[in-house]
N, C-alpha and C positions, 0 to 999 in steps of 0.2 A: 504494500500500500504506500502510495506516495503522499507525503505531507508537504503542503505548500505553506511557506511562511512569508507573510507580507510585512514589509517594513512600515514603520509609522508614516514615512513619506508617501509610500505607494498607497497605503490605506486612506490617507488624507485626500489623495488625488481621486480615488474611487468615490469617496463620499461627496466631494465637490461636484464631480460629474453627475452623480445621482441627484443631487439637489438641483443642478442646472436643468436636467431633463424634466424633473417634477415641476419646476417653475414654468418651463415652456408648455407643458401639458395644461397647466392652470390658465395660462394666458390665452391659449388658442382653443380651449374647450368651449363649446357653445353653452349658453346659459339657458336653463330650462324655464319656460314660461309658466308651467304649472308646478315647477319646483319639486318634481318627484324623481329626477334623474341625477341632478348635480347641484350641490349647494355652492352658489357662485361666490367668488371673491368679491365681486362688485355687482350690484344690481344696475341694470341698464334700462332706460326707457326704450320705446320703439321709435327708431329714427326713420325706418322705411320698412317696406314689406316685400318679401320675395314673391312677387306676383308674376305669374306666367303670361298674363295679358298686358297690353299697353294701357295701364290704368294709373292714374295719379290722384292725389288728394290735395285740393287747395284749402289752406287754412288761414284764418285771420286771428290775430291777437288784438283784443279790444280793451283798452284801459284808459283812454283819454277822451277825446270828443266823439261826437256821433253824427256830425253834419253830413258825412258822406255815406252813411249806412244805406240810405234810400237808393242812392246811385249804384252802390255795390249790389244790392239785392235786385235792382232792376236789371242790371247786366246779367246776373246769374239766372234770372228768370228767362230773359230773352235767349240766352245761350243754352238753356236747359241743363244747367250744371248745379249740382248740390255740393255745398261746401261745409266746412266745419269752423265754427266761431268759438274761440276760447275767450270767455268773458270774465273780466274781473268783477267781483261781487259788488264793490262800491259803484262801478260803472253801471252795472245792471240796475242797482237801486236808483240811479240818476236817470237812466233811460229805459224804463220798463217796457214802453211801447216798442222800442227797437228790439228788445229781447223777444217779446211776443211775436213780432213780425218775422224775425229770424226763424223761430220755432214753427210758426204757422205755415211758413213757406217751405218747410220740409228739410231745413238745414240742421246739422248737429249743433246743439247748444252744449258747450263744454266748459269745464271749470278752469279758471286761471288765477285761483286764490281770491281771497276777499280784499286784501289791501295792497297786493303787489309787492311783497317783500322779497328779498333774496332768501329763498327757502333753505339753502344750504347753510345759512348763517344763524338759523334759529333752532330752538330745541324741539324735540318731538311733540311735546304738548302743544306748542304754538303751531307746528305744522298741521297737526290734526285740526286745531281750531280754525286755521285759515281755510283749509279745504272744506270743512264742515259748514262754516258760516256762508261760504260762497254757494255750496250745495243747497243750503236752505233758501237762499235768495232766488237762485235759478229755478229750482223745482217749484218754489212758491209762485213764480210768474208763469212758468210753462205748464205746470201740472205733470211734468214728465220726470223720468229717472235720468240722472246725470251720471255717466261712468267714464268720461274721458277727462284727463287732467294734464295740463301743461304748466310747468313751473315758470314763474316770471323770469325773464332774462335767460331762460334755459338753464338756470342755476339749480343743480340738483346734486345729491349724493345718495349713498345707499339708504340712509334714513328717510329721505324724501320719497324715494320710490317705494320703500316698504310701508311708510305711513299711508301713502295713497292706496296701495294695494289692500291694506287692512280695512279701508273704507269702501272697497269694491271698485277702485279706479284703475284703469290702464293709464300709465304715464306716457305721454306722447311728446316726442321731440321733433326733429325735422332733418332731412338730408339736403334740402335745397333752401338756402337763405337768400331771399331777394335783396336784403339790406335796404328795403324801401324807406326805412326810418332814417337812414344816414343823411346828415346835412350835406347838401351839395351834390348828392348822387343824381345822375341823369336818368331819364327814361331808357335810353339806349343801354346804359350800364346795367340797369335792372333787368332788361330783356336779355342781355348777354349772360348774366348770371343764371337766370332761370333756364334758358334754353341750352346753355352749356353744361349744366349739371344734372338736368332731369333724366330719369331712367324709369323703367317699369317699377311701380310700387313706391315712387317718390312721394314724400310729404313735403309740400312747398309752403314756406312761411312768408306770409304777408302781414301787414298791419293796416288797420283803418286809420283815419285821421292823419294821413301823410300827404305831401304835395302831389304825388304822382299816382298812387295805387288805383284809386277809383277811376281816374281818367284813362289809364292804360290797360285796365283789366280786360276790356273787350279784345284788345290787340294781343295780349298774352294768351287768352283762351283760344283765339283764332290760330295763333302760331302753334300752340300745342295740338290742336285738332289737325292742323296741316301735316303734323309729324305722325299722325295716327293715334294720338293719345285720347283716351276717354277719361271720365271723371267719376270718382266715388267719394262720398264723405268718409272720413276716417272710420266711423263706426261700422261701415260696410266693407272697408278694405282690410282692416286688421283681422287676425285670427283670434278667436276668443279663448281657445284652449288647444291642448295638444300641439304646442309650438315651442320653439327655442328662439333665443335672441343671441346672435353671434357677437363677436368682439367689436364689430362695427355698428352694432345696434340694429341690424337687419333681422326682422322677424321672419322665421322660416318654419315650415311644417316639420314636426318631429317625425323622424323616420321610424 
């Protein structure tokens, strides 16, 4: 029988290699959406969906004024597009008729917190309060159940995603940022960003109450249609169960 003796130096090398391999597996392993396969190192929101068809979701974050909501809704109606509106609770309290119109016209009404804080910087109790207070406002106006959440500024951590999940929410991010809010940005720059980054299953971020968005929305929708894209609200595009979220935040069906 042969006996192999490892030096301390050799043993250390093997241990380091094993740790490196384990770390790589953790980084590249997909995250289970229903949390029964793998306990993730980090919780990720849904940035996009692995959609076999050319479908995208148009989303709007609403936290400031509402003067352009009627124009946005009119465009969506004319183009036969259903979108998703992430509404801040205080905004909804100030503009309940806009919230009701969004809901009545068949668009997703979604939660964007109550007071628009940086969610990653507050404690869990405050996270729960922000989401719950907004939920109460939105469901009170629409009479419907709200189950989509987007953190203000896109600022999240594991606790934010977990807190939202505990309240029955899917946390939604985006993979195409129009940057329509940015001072000095031009319509052409917005168009280039959207058309240059969009792909099947993209979630596109816009805001209302900006200089360009309502005005150029018809052009953006026409351009997307010309590329063969159709439109689904986030509630219809995402998978509700039996899914994973990979390290890019792309939601995929679990094999």
